[in-house]
A tleap script that builds the chain and sets N, CA, C and O, in Angstrom:
source leaprc.protein.ff14SB
mol = sequence {
  NMET ARG ARG TYR LEU LEU ILE ALA ILE GLY
  GLY ALA LEU GLY ALA MET LEU ARG TYR PHE
  VAL GLY VAL VAL ALA ALA GLU ARG PHE GLY
  GLN ARG PHE PRO VAL GLY THR LEU SER ILE
  ASN ILE SER ALA CYS PHE MET ILE GLY PHE
  ILE LEU GLU TYR ILE ASN ARG HIE THR GLY
  VAL SER PRO VAL TRP ARG TYR THR PHE ALA
  ILE GLY PHE ILE GLY ALA PHE SER THR PHE
  SER SER PHE GLU PHE GLU THR TRP SER GLU
  LEU THR SER GLY ALA PHE TRP ILE ALA ILE
  LEU TYR VAL ALA ILE SER LEU ILE VAL GLY
  LEU ILE ALA VAL GLY LEU GLY SER ALA THR
  SER ARG SER LEU CALA
}
set mol.1.N position { 10.669 6.598 22.502 }
set mol.1.CA position { 10.229 4.905 22.625 }
set mol.1.C position { 9.200 5.548 22.665 }
set mol.1.O position { 8.524 4.556 22.392 }
set mol.2.N position { 8.112 6.693 22.806 }
set mol.2.CA position { 7.078 6.636 22.429 }
set mol.2.C position { 6.946 6.611 20.892 }
set mol.2.O position { 6.256 5.716 20.405 }
set mol.3.N position { 7.462 7.386 20.196 }
set mol.3.CA position { 7.409 6.712 18.437 }
set mol.3.C position { 7.691 5.327 18.032 }
set mol.3.O position { 7.312 5.029 16.900 }
set mol.4.N position { 8.329 4.347 18.785 }
set mol.4.CA position { 8.260 3.277 18.229 }
set mol.4.C position { 6.965 2.720 19.065 }
set mol.4.O position { 6.413 1.737 18.572 }
set mol.5.N position { 6.462 3.216 20.202 }
set mol.5.CA position { 5.186 2.602 20.305 }
set mol.5.C position { 4.043 2.896 18.965 }
set mol.5.O position { 3.304 2.151 18.322 }
set mol.6.N position { 4.321 4.330 18.929 }
set mol.6.CA position { 2.967 4.632 17.787 }
set mol.6.C position { 3.076 4.185 16.253 }
set mol.6.O position { 2.159 4.114 15.434 }
set mol.7.N position { 4.303 3.930 16.095 }
set mol.7.CA position { 4.710 2.442 14.561 }
set mol.7.C position { 3.988 1.579 14.961 }
set mol.7.O position { 2.990 1.267 14.311 }
set mol.8.N position { 4.385 0.824 16.417 }
set mol.8.CA position { 4.036 -0.662 16.424 }
set mol.8.C position { 2.094 -0.764 16.476 }
set mol.8.O position { 1.292 -1.474 15.870 }
set mol.9.N position { 1.984 0.023 17.223 }
set mol.9.CA position { 0.077 0.268 16.807 }
set mol.9.C position { -0.114 0.541 15.390 }
set mol.9.O position { -0.929 -0.176 14.810 }
set mol.10.N position { 0.398 1.313 14.821 }
set mol.10.CA position { -0.267 1.858 13.356 }
set mol.10.C position { 0.325 0.766 12.651 }
set mol.10.O position { -0.323 0.495 11.639 }
set mol.11.N position { 1.574 -0.133 12.872 }
set mol.11.CA position { 1.770 -1.667 11.995 }
set mol.11.C position { 0.745 -3.101 12.461 }
set mol.11.O position { 0.546 -4.151 11.849 }
set mol.12.N position { 0.353 -2.734 13.471 }
set mol.12.CA position { -0.560 -4.166 13.815 }
set mol.12.C position { -1.309 -3.555 12.853 }
set mol.12.O position { -1.218 -3.852 11.661 }
set mol.13.N position { -2.573 -2.120 13.600 }
set mol.13.CA position { -3.253 -2.668 12.465 }
set mol.13.C position { -3.355 -2.286 11.070 }
set mol.13.O position { -4.421 -2.591 10.537 }
set mol.14.N position { -2.365 -1.600 10.247 }
set mol.14.CA position { -1.244 -2.096 8.564 }
set mol.14.C position { -2.057 -3.513 8.704 }
set mol.14.O position { -3.208 -3.684 8.303 }
set mol.15.N position { -1.278 -4.447 9.317 }
set mol.15.CA position { -1.097 -5.971 9.158 }
set mol.15.C position { -2.329 -6.832 9.160 }
set mol.15.O position { -2.289 -7.915 8.578 }
set mol.16.N position { -3.375 -6.448 9.746 }
set mol.16.CA position { -4.281 -7.048 10.053 }
set mol.16.C position { -5.170 -6.527 9.034 }
set mol.16.O position { -5.877 -7.210 8.294 }
set mol.17.N position { -5.101 -5.568 9.049 }
set mol.17.CA position { -6.236 -5.008 7.219 }
set mol.17.C position { -5.894 -5.668 6.158 }
set mol.17.O position { -6.659 -6.349 5.475 }
set mol.18.N position { -4.249 -5.423 5.895 }
set mol.18.CA position { -3.735 -5.969 4.992 }
set mol.18.C position { -3.940 -7.145 4.854 }
set mol.18.O position { -3.929 -7.469 3.666 }
set mol.19.N position { -4.357 -8.954 6.394 }
set mol.19.CA position { -4.885 -10.064 5.706 }
set mol.19.C position { -6.142 -10.213 5.796 }
set mol.19.O position { -6.667 -11.321 5.687 }
set mol.20.N position { -6.942 -8.895 6.053 }
set mol.20.CA position { -8.310 -9.386 6.114 }
set mol.20.C position { -8.768 -8.912 4.297 }
set mol.20.O position { -9.623 -9.452 3.596 }
set mol.21.N position { -7.935 -7.853 3.970 }
set mol.21.CA position { -7.936 -7.100 2.373 }
set mol.21.C position { -7.589 -8.491 1.712 }
set mol.21.O position { -8.401 -8.990 0.934 }
set mol.22.N position { -6.456 -9.097 1.992 }
set mol.22.CA position { -5.883 -10.818 1.058 }
set mol.22.C position { -7.166 -11.215 0.928 }
set mol.22.O position { -7.863 -11.253 -0.086 }
set mol.23.N position { -7.493 -11.597 2.383 }
set mol.23.CA position { -8.783 -13.147 2.583 }
set mol.23.C position { -9.290 -12.974 1.830 }
set mol.23.O position { -9.122 -13.926 1.068 }
set mol.24.N position { -10.310 -11.870 1.167 }
set mol.24.CA position { -11.397 -11.212 0.833 }
set mol.24.C position { -11.359 -11.320 -0.616 }
set mol.24.O position { -12.107 -11.950 -1.364 }
set mol.25.N position { -10.192 -10.475 -0.919 }
set mol.25.CA position { -9.977 -10.996 -2.218 }
set mol.25.C position { -9.750 -12.073 -3.022 }
set mol.25.O position { -10.329 -12.258 -4.092 }
set mol.26.N position { -8.743 -12.947 -2.436 }
set mol.26.CA position { -8.638 -14.239 -2.504 }
set mol.26.C position { -10.057 -14.971 -2.949 }
set mol.26.O position { -10.030 -15.536 -4.043 }
set mol.27.N position { -11.503 -15.015 -2.069 }
set mol.27.CA position { -12.319 -15.561 -1.409 }
set mol.27.C position { -13.222 -14.864 -2.821 }
set mol.27.O position { -13.676 -15.720 -3.579 }
set mol.28.N position { -13.383 -14.009 -3.042 }
set mol.28.CA position { -13.906 -13.340 -4.289 }
set mol.28.C position { -13.952 -13.591 -5.518 }
set mol.28.O position { -14.876 -13.916 -6.264 }
set mol.29.N position { -12.177 -13.299 -5.766 }
set mol.29.CA position { -11.607 -13.454 -7.090 }
set mol.29.C position { -10.748 -14.538 -7.588 }
set mol.29.O position { -10.110 -14.695 -8.629 }
set mol.30.N position { -10.958 -15.367 -6.333 }
set mol.30.CA position { -9.382 -16.655 -6.696 }
set mol.30.C position { -8.391 -16.387 -6.312 }
set mol.30.O position { -7.949 -15.705 -5.387 }
set mol.31.N position { -7.822 -17.268 -7.481 }
set mol.31.CA position { -6.053 -17.076 -6.497 }
set mol.31.C position { -5.305 -16.857 -8.154 }
set mol.31.O position { -4.126 -16.537 -8.000 }
set mol.32.N position { -5.517 -16.906 -8.976 }
set mol.32.CA position { -4.836 -16.956 -10.660 }
set mol.32.C position { -4.028 -15.440 -10.345 }
set mol.32.O position { -2.823 -15.218 -10.221 }
set mol.33.N position { -4.962 -14.704 -10.287 }
set mol.33.CA position { -4.328 -13.292 -10.286 }
set mol.33.C position { -4.188 -12.390 -8.480 }
set mol.33.O position { -5.026 -12.372 -7.578 }
set mol.34.N position { -3.136 -11.907 -8.521 }
set mol.34.CA position { -2.965 -11.341 -7.363 }
set mol.34.C position { -3.575 -10.189 -7.217 }
set mol.34.O position { -2.912 -9.184 -6.961 }
set mol.35.N position { -5.550 -10.118 -7.416 }
set mol.35.CA position { -6.250 -8.956 -6.621 }
set mol.35.C position { -5.895 -8.085 -5.723 }
set mol.35.O position { -5.704 -6.893 -5.966 }
set mol.36.N position { -5.739 -8.825 -4.205 }
set mol.36.CA position { -5.762 -8.724 -2.985 }
set mol.36.C position { -4.165 -7.851 -2.968 }
set mol.36.O position { -4.104 -6.876 -2.219 }
set mol.37.N position { -3.141 -8.152 -3.641 }
set mol.37.CA position { -2.089 -7.567 -3.250 }
set mol.37.C position { -2.064 -6.471 -3.628 }
set mol.37.O position { -1.740 -5.500 -2.944 }
set mol.38.N position { -2.445 -6.457 -4.915 }
set mol.38.CA position { -2.834 -5.382 -6.163 }
set mol.38.C position { -3.321 -4.231 -5.703 }
set mol.38.O position { -2.649 -3.232 -5.449 }
set mol.39.N position { -4.844 -4.386 -5.554 }
set mol.39.CA position { -5.188 -3.515 -4.721 }
set mol.39.C position { -4.757 -3.277 -3.041 }
set mol.39.O position { -4.984 -2.243 -2.413 }
set mol.40.N position { -4.375 -3.974 -2.737 }
set mol.40.CA position { -3.449 -3.078 -1.216 }
set mol.40.C position { -2.387 -2.092 -1.441 }
set mol.40.O position { -2.155 -0.979 -0.970 }
set mol.41.N position { -1.702 -2.993 -2.474 }
set mol.41.CA position { -0.729 -1.670 -2.789 }
set mol.41.C position { -0.684 -0.496 -3.673 }
set mol.41.O position { 0.273 0.277 -3.703 }
set mol.42.N position { -1.896 -0.365 -4.497 }
set mol.42.CA position { -2.570 1.049 -4.704 }
set mol.42.C position { -2.637 1.972 -4.290 }
set mol.42.O position { -2.084 3.057 -4.472 }
set mol.43.N position { -3.967 1.276 -3.139 }
set mol.43.CA position { -4.486 2.227 -1.924 }
set mol.43.C position { -2.944 2.175 -1.088 }
set mol.43.O position { -2.803 2.875 -0.085 }
set mol.44.N position { -2.260 1.641 -1.389 }
set mol.44.CA position { -1.192 2.160 0.143 }
set mol.44.C position { -0.436 2.936 -0.578 }
set mol.44.O position { 0.250 3.608 0.192 }
set mol.45.N position { -0.109 3.297 -2.158 }
set mol.45.CA position { 0.712 3.959 -2.402 }
set mol.45.C position { -0.433 5.594 -2.204 }
set mol.45.O position { -0.048 6.525 -1.496 }
set mol.46.N position { -1.905 5.642 -3.024 }
set mol.46.CA position { -3.113 6.829 -2.880 }
set mol.46.C position { -2.913 7.259 -0.993 }
set mol.46.O position { -2.670 8.445 -0.767 }
set mol.47.N position { -2.998 6.520 -0.040 }
set mol.47.CA position { -2.675 6.662 0.788 }
set mol.47.C position { -1.590 7.570 1.574 }
set mol.47.O position { -1.681 8.572 2.282 }
set mol.48.N position { -0.014 6.374 0.908 }
set mol.48.CA position { 1.312 7.332 1.349 }
set mol.48.C position { 1.471 8.913 0.869 }
set mol.48.O position { 1.892 9.940 1.402 }
set mol.49.N position { 0.687 8.422 -0.936 }
set mol.49.CA position { 0.588 10.163 -1.252 }
set mol.49.C position { -0.167 11.326 -0.153 }
set mol.49.O position { 0.271 12.356 0.361 }
set mol.50.N position { -1.415 10.675 -0.073 }
set mol.50.CA position { -1.916 11.885 0.870 }
set mol.50.C position { -1.503 12.238 2.071 }
set mol.50.O position { -1.173 13.412 2.244 }
set mol.51.N position { -1.427 11.192 3.274 }
set mol.51.CA position { -0.631 11.440 4.333 }
set mol.51.C position { 0.685 12.424 4.319 }
set mol.51.O position { 0.886 13.314 5.145 }
set mol.52.N position { 1.497 12.106 3.272 }
set mol.52.CA position { 2.491 12.552 3.621 }
set mol.52.C position { 2.268 13.778 2.813 }
set mol.52.O position { 2.921 14.628 3.418 }
set mol.53.N position { 1.600 14.468 1.576 }
set mol.53.CA position { 1.849 15.425 0.706 }
set mol.53.C position { 0.994 16.428 2.490 }
set mol.53.O position { 1.524 17.416 2.998 }
set mol.54.N position { -0.276 15.784 3.001 }
set mol.54.CA position { -0.844 16.685 3.954 }
set mol.54.C position { -0.050 17.243 5.053 }
set mol.54.O position { 0.094 18.422 5.377 }
set mol.55.N position { 0.559 15.906 5.694 }
set mol.55.CA position { 1.566 16.271 6.980 }
set mol.55.C position { 2.764 17.573 6.206 }
set mol.55.O position { 3.054 18.637 6.753 }
set mol.56.N position { 3.258 17.127 4.924 }
set mol.56.CA position { 4.404 18.187 4.591 }
set mol.56.C position { 3.689 19.963 4.737 }
set mol.56.O position { 4.351 20.914 5.152 }
set mol.57.N position { 2.306 20.039 4.308 }
set mol.57.CA position { 2.007 20.711 3.869 }
set mol.57.C position { 1.163 21.677 5.055 }
set mol.57.O position { 0.746 22.834 5.106 }
set mol.58.N position { 1.176 20.688 5.803 }
set mol.58.CA position { 0.464 21.728 7.292 }
set mol.58.C position { 1.262 20.982 7.824 }
set mol.58.O position { 1.402 19.766 7.693 }
set mol.59.N position { 2.177 22.205 8.863 }
set mol.59.CA position { 3.416 22.335 9.575 }
set mol.59.C position { 2.983 21.436 10.981 }
set mol.59.O position { 3.573 20.445 11.412 }
set mol.60.N position { 1.715 22.131 11.576 }
set mol.60.CA position { 1.331 21.993 12.638 }
set mol.60.C position { 0.949 20.788 12.853 }
set mol.60.O position { 0.743 20.453 14.019 }
set mol.61.N position { 0.802 20.054 12.019 }
set mol.61.CA position { 0.610 18.483 11.860 }
set mol.61.C position { 1.144 18.162 12.965 }
set mol.61.O position { 1.918 19.037 13.352 }
set mol.62.N position { 1.040 16.993 13.867 }
set mol.62.CA position { 2.184 16.424 14.969 }
set mol.62.C position { 2.098 15.054 14.194 }
set mol.62.O position { 1.210 14.316 13.767 }
set mol.63.N position { 3.634 15.097 14.237 }
set mol.63.CA position { 4.767 14.029 13.814 }
set mol.63.C position { 4.340 12.522 14.086 }
set mol.63.O position { 4.904 11.573 13.541 }
set mol.64.N position { 2.788 12.339 15.410 }
set mol.64.CA position { 2.838 11.539 15.594 }
set mol.64.C position { 1.894 10.438 14.134 }
set mol.64.O position { 1.820 9.234 13.887 }
set mol.65.N position { 1.169 12.099 13.311 }
set mol.65.CA position { 0.279 11.309 12.327 }
set mol.65.C position { 1.324 10.718 10.860 }
set mol.65.O position { 0.777 10.179 9.898 }
set mol.66.N position { 2.778 10.925 10.919 }
set mol.66.CA position { 3.913 10.186 10.023 }
set mol.66.C position { 4.415 9.345 10.576 }
set mol.66.O position { 5.081 8.563 9.899 }
set mol.67.N position { 4.310 9.115 12.182 }
set mol.67.CA position { 5.178 7.591 12.397 }
set mol.67.C position { 3.988 6.625 12.924 }
set mol.67.O position { 4.290 5.490 13.293 }
set mol.68.N position { 2.437 7.124 12.970 }
set mol.68.CA position { 1.560 6.138 13.332 }
set mol.68.C position { 0.807 5.657 11.500 }
set mol.68.O position { 0.442 4.622 10.943 }
set mol.69.N position { 0.884 6.844 11.220 }
set mol.69.CA position { -0.105 5.880 10.162 }
set mol.69.C position { 1.145 5.499 8.438 }
set mol.69.O position { 1.218 4.460 7.783 }
set mol.70.N position { 2.034 7.064 8.212 }
set mol.70.CA position { 3.253 6.726 7.223 }
set mol.70.C position { 3.697 5.421 7.003 }
set mol.70.O position { 3.592 4.643 6.055 }
set mol.71.N position { 4.388 5.351 8.468 }
set mol.71.CA position { 6.112 4.839 8.833 }
set mol.71.C position { 5.045 3.399 9.307 }
set mol.71.O position { 5.169 2.402 8.596 }
set mol.72.N position { 4.121 3.338 10.386 }
set mol.72.CA position { 3.339 1.757 10.777 }
set mol.72.C position { 2.610 1.576 10.040 }
set mol.72.O position { 3.125 0.967 9.102 }
set mol.73.N position { 1.527 1.782 9.884 }
set mol.73.CA position { 0.051 1.407 8.860 }
set mol.73.C position { 0.136 1.323 7.431 }
set mol.73.O position { -0.300 0.395 6.750 }
set mol.74.N position { 0.767 2.422 6.990 }
set mol.74.CA position { 0.801 1.860 5.463 }
set mol.74.C position { 1.997 0.911 4.974 }
set mol.74.O position { 1.975 0.202 3.969 }
set mol.75.N position { 3.253 1.071 6.078 }
set mol.75.CA position { 4.322 0.225 5.947 }
set mol.75.C position { 4.446 -1.339 6.179 }
set mol.75.O position { 5.286 -2.190 5.885 }
set mol.76.N position { 3.221 -1.328 6.844 }
set mol.76.CA position { 2.661 -3.266 7.808 }
set mol.76.C position { 1.625 -2.800 6.918 }
set mol.76.O position { 1.625 -1.838 7.686 }
set mol.77.N position { 0.702 -2.516 6.020 }
set mol.77.CA position { -0.051 -2.474 5.279 }
set mol.77.C position { -0.095 -2.848 3.867 }
set mol.77.O position { -1.104 -3.315 3.339 }
set mol.78.N position { 1.066 -2.628 3.233 }
set mol.78.CA position { 1.614 -2.197 1.813 }
set mol.78.C position { 2.298 -3.365 2.008 }
set mol.78.O position { 2.637 -3.839 3.093 }
set mol.79.N position { 2.566 -3.992 0.470 }
set mol.79.CA position { 2.940 -5.623 0.266 }
set mol.79.C position { 4.106 -5.487 -0.594 }
set mol.79.O position { 4.335 -6.601 -1.066 }
set mol.80.N position { 4.956 -4.620 -1.017 }
set mol.80.CA position { 6.010 -4.399 -2.312 }
set mol.80.C position { 6.546 -6.320 -2.139 }
set mol.80.O position { 6.296 -7.188 -2.976 }
set mol.81.N position { 7.410 -6.551 -0.632 }
set mol.81.CA position { 8.069 -8.017 -0.764 }
set mol.81.C position { 6.906 -9.524 -1.365 }
set mol.81.O position { 7.311 -10.459 -2.056 }
set mol.82.N position { 5.428 -9.345 -0.837 }
set mol.82.CA position { 4.726 -9.960 -1.440 }
set mol.82.C position { 4.441 -9.778 -2.895 }
set mol.82.O position { 4.134 -10.798 -3.511 }
set mol.83.N position { 4.488 -8.743 -3.490 }
set mol.83.CA position { 4.415 -8.429 -5.059 }
set mol.83.C position { 5.703 -8.973 -5.458 }
set mol.83.O position { 5.821 -9.783 -6.378 }
set mol.84.N position { 6.352 -8.672 -4.991 }
set mol.84.CA position { 7.755 -9.654 -5.487 }
set mol.84.C position { 7.668 -10.847 -6.162 }
set mol.84.O position { 7.881 -11.076 -7.353 }
set mol.85.N position { 7.255 -11.754 -5.070 }
set mol.85.CA position { 7.575 -12.669 -4.863 }
set mol.85.C position { 6.195 -13.368 -5.556 }
set mol.85.O position { 6.263 -14.585 -5.384 }
set mol.86.N position { 5.254 -13.074 -6.114 }
set mol.86.CA position { 4.165 -13.421 -6.264 }
set mol.86.C position { 4.430 -13.059 -7.975 }
set mol.86.O position { 3.639 -13.605 -8.744 }
set mol.87.N position { 5.277 -12.356 -8.453 }
set mol.87.CA position { 5.988 -11.539 -9.752 }
set mol.87.C position { 6.726 -12.726 -10.248 }
set mol.87.O position { 6.520 -13.296 -11.319 }
set mol.88.N position { 7.790 -13.097 -9.165 }
set mol.88.CA position { 8.692 -13.998 -9.318 }
set mol.88.C position { 7.934 -15.304 -9.848 }
set mol.88.O position { 8.145 -15.829 -10.942 }
set mol.89.N position { 6.858 -15.815 -8.723 }
set mol.89.CA position { 6.169 -17.005 -8.714 }
set mol.89.C position { 5.592 -17.256 -10.166 }
set mol.89.O position { 5.745 -18.381 -10.641 }
set mol.90.N position { 4.888 -16.210 -10.957 }
set mol.90.CA position { 4.409 -16.194 -12.210 }
set mol.90.C position { 5.309 -15.785 -13.396 }
set mol.90.O position { 4.787 -15.230 -14.363 }
set mol.91.N position { 6.539 -16.013 -13.372 }
set mol.91.CA position { 7.708 -16.151 -13.837 }
set mol.91.C position { 7.845 -17.195 -14.211 }
set mol.91.O position { 7.615 -17.576 -15.359 }
set mol.92.N position { 8.359 -18.031 -13.046 }
set mol.92.CA position { 9.009 -19.003 -12.635 }
set mol.92.C position { 8.147 -20.552 -13.196 }
set mol.92.O position { 8.623 -21.653 -13.472 }
set mol.93.N position { 6.656 -20.037 -13.210 }
set mol.93.CA position { 5.559 -21.317 -13.493 }
set mol.93.C position { 5.237 -20.956 -15.304 }
set mol.93.O position { 4.221 -21.451 -15.791 }
set mol.94.N position { 6.010 -20.231 -16.051 }
set mol.94.CA position { 5.492 -19.781 -16.924 }
set mol.94.C position { 4.853 -18.920 -17.463 }
set mol.94.O position { 4.848 -18.711 -18.676 }
set mol.95.N position { 4.264 -18.342 -16.669 }
set mol.95.CA position { 3.342 -17.208 -16.787 }
set mol.95.C position { 3.352 -16.167 -17.011 }
set mol.95.O position { 2.485 -15.323 -16.780 }
set mol.96.N position { 4.667 -16.031 -17.661 }
set mol.96.CA position { 5.058 -14.794 -18.003 }
set mol.96.C position { 4.112 -13.308 -18.682 }
set mol.96.O position { 4.655 -12.203 -18.669 }
set mol.97.N position { 3.244 -13.421 -19.021 }
set mol.97.CA position { 2.252 -12.326 -19.549 }
set mol.97.C position { 1.218 -11.849 -18.273 }
set mol.97.O position { 0.514 -10.841 -18.226 }
set mol.98.N position { 1.384 -12.978 -17.213 }
set mol.98.CA position { 0.867 -12.236 -16.167 }
set mol.98.C position { 1.068 -12.150 -15.130 }
set mol.98.O position { 0.212 -12.035 -14.252 }
set mol.99.N position { 2.488 -12.190 -14.947 }
set mol.99.CA position { 3.458 -11.139 -14.601 }
set mol.99.C position { 3.743 -10.134 -14.980 }
set mol.99.O position { 3.512 -9.226 -14.182 }
set mol.100.N position { 4.361 -9.728 -16.311 }
set mol.100.CA position { 4.159 -8.599 -17.026 }
set mol.100.C position { 3.221 -7.543 -16.861 }
set mol.100.O position { 3.384 -6.341 -16.653 }
set mol.101.N position { 1.713 -8.582 -17.063 }
set mol.101.CA position { 0.873 -7.236 -16.856 }
set mol.101.C position { 0.473 -6.644 -15.524 }
set mol.101.O position { 0.029 -5.502 -15.404 }
set mol.102.N position { 0.773 -8.019 -13.922 }
set mol.102.CA position { 0.590 -7.404 -12.591 }
set mol.102.C position { 1.948 -6.220 -12.301 }
set mol.102.O position { 1.922 -5.205 -11.605 }
set mol.103.N position { 3.100 -6.806 -13.128 }
set mol.103.CA position { 4.052 -5.066 -13.222 }
set mol.103.C position { 3.190 -4.150 -13.444 }
set mol.103.O position { 2.432 -3.541 -12.690 }
set mol.104.N position { 3.490 -4.078 -15.256 }
set mol.104.CA position { 2.788 -2.633 -15.429 }
set mol.104.C position { 1.542 -2.245 -14.797 }
set mol.104.O position { 1.181 -1.087 -15.006 }
set mol.105.N position { 0.709 -3.082 -13.964 }
set mol.105.CA position { -1.024 -2.315 -13.335 }
set mol.105.C position { -0.192 -1.945 -12.486 }
set mol.105.O position { -0.320 -0.782 -12.104 }
set mol.106.N position { 0.790 -2.659 -11.967 }
set mol.106.CA position { 0.920 -2.148 -10.356 }
set mol.106.C position { 1.951 -0.899 -9.922 }
set mol.106.O position { 2.107 -0.256 -8.884 }
set mol.107.N position { 2.567 -0.884 -11.226 }
set mol.107.CA position { 3.771 0.305 -11.444 }
set mol.107.C position { 2.739 1.657 -12.263 }
set mol.107.O position { 2.065 2.407 -11.557 }
set mol.108.N position { 2.748 1.712 -12.879 }
set mol.108.CA position { 1.226 2.535 -13.454 }
set mol.108.C position { 0.114 3.080 -12.812 }
set mol.108.O position { -0.048 4.272 -12.549 }
set mol.109.N position { -0.712 2.079 -12.549 }
set mol.109.CA position { -1.683 2.590 -11.193 }
set mol.109.C position { -1.513 2.937 -10.184 }
set mol.109.O position { -2.266 3.787 -9.707 }
set mol.110.N position { -0.290 2.334 -9.346 }
set mol.110.CA position { 0.386 2.938 -8.066 }
set mol.110.C position { 0.703 4.035 -8.044 }
set mol.110.O position { 0.524 4.862 -7.150 }
set mol.111.N position { 1.375 4.182 -9.358 }
set mol.111.CA position { 2.189 5.963 -9.789 }
set mol.111.C position { 1.257 6.977 -9.865 }
set mol.111.O position { 1.464 8.107 -9.422 }
set mol.112.N position { 0.066 6.564 -10.497 }
set mol.112.CA position { -1.169 7.506 -10.628 }
set mol.112.C position { -1.784 7.659 -9.472 }
set mol.112.O position { -2.097 8.849 -9.435 }
set mol.113.N position { -2.290 6.910 -8.088 }
set mol.113.CA position { -2.325 6.536 -7.099 }
set mol.113.C position { -1.810 7.721 -5.928 }
set mol.113.O position { -2.456 8.264 -5.032 }
set mol.114.N position { -0.456 7.863 -6.312 }
set mol.114.CA position { 0.327 8.712 -5.261 }
set mol.114.C position { 0.000 9.881 -5.705 }
set mol.114.O position { -0.331 10.645 -4.798 }
set mol.115.N position { -0.048 10.438 -7.024 }
set mol.115.CA position { -0.415 11.433 -7.654 }
set mol.115.C position { -1.271 11.985 -6.723 }
set mol.115.O position { -1.138 12.747 -5.765 }
set mol.116.N position { -2.953 10.913 -7.697 }
set mol.116.CA position { -4.570 10.820 -7.140 }
set mol.116.C position { -4.329 11.773 -5.423 }
set mol.116.O position { -4.758 12.885 -5.117 }
set mol.117.N position { -3.404 10.693 -4.505 }
set mol.117.CA position { -3.630 11.063 -2.900 }
set mol.117.C position { -3.206 12.119 -2.541 }
set mol.117.O position { -3.781 12.748 -1.653 }
set mol.118.N position { -1.698 12.731 -3.361 }
set mol.118.CA position { -0.822 13.862 -3.293 }
set mol.118.C position { -2.065 15.022 -3.347 }
set mol.118.O position { -2.253 15.737 -2.363 }
set mol.119.N position { -2.904 15.156 -4.579 }
set mol.119.CA position { -3.519 15.962 -4.995 }
set mol.119.C position { -4.897 16.323 -4.465 }
set mol.119.O position { -5.406 17.444 -4.472 }
set mol.120.N position { -5.365 15.301 -4.048 }
set mol.120.CA position { -6.505 15.206 -3.062 }
set mol.120.C position { -6.095 15.928 -2.100 }
set mol.120.O position { -6.830 16.848 -1.740 }
set mol.121.N position { -4.527 15.666 -1.270 }
set mol.121.CA position { -4.363 16.415 -0.161 }
set mol.121.C position { -4.535 18.002 -0.524 }
set mol.121.O position { -5.289 18.814 0.012 }
set mol.122.N position { -3.705 18.178 -1.485 }
set mol.122.CA position { -3.559 19.729 -1.659 }
set mol.122.C position { -5.032 20.452 -1.856 }
set mol.122.O position { -5.267 21.594 -1.459 }
set mol.123.N position { -5.913 19.671 -2.480 }
set mol.123.CA position { -6.999 20.500 -3.046 }
set mol.123.C position { -7.925 20.615 -1.327 }
set mol.123.O position { -8.908 21.357 -1.337 }
set mol.124.N position { -7.593 19.919 -0.002 }
set mol.124.CA position { -8.502 20.315 0.672 }
set mol.124.C position { -7.606 21.494 1.629 }
set mol.124.O position { -8.058 21.889 2.704 }
set mol.125.N position { -6.650 21.847 1.226 }
set mol.125.CA position { -5.437 23.275 1.740 }
set mol.125.C position { -6.503 24.339 1.897 }
set mol.125.O position { -6.191 25.481 2.232 }
savepdb mol mol.pdb
quit
């Protein structure tokens, strides 16, 4: 039961931060290009790379961190379903190149962010 509570706490915090980042990005950059979702996805890629690499390399780390942060916080913070819906919306509205650009940046920079998070974690060992 404890792990479910940890996941719920992490998830609540991740969801609130996701909403905050999305609102701030929309206010600053407008809504034509989904900057908020993109920045959330990229930073979540970095975070999951860092957290899971760190946990995997340090066997003494409590599973609490995996439940609270990797599953709860990052799971609620990351917005892949929003990414897919926004891409679909761009495609169906005729903004083909915006959709392609968004997918390409998300996939390429997201993969780089996972690698950087993992490398950063390894460098701290």
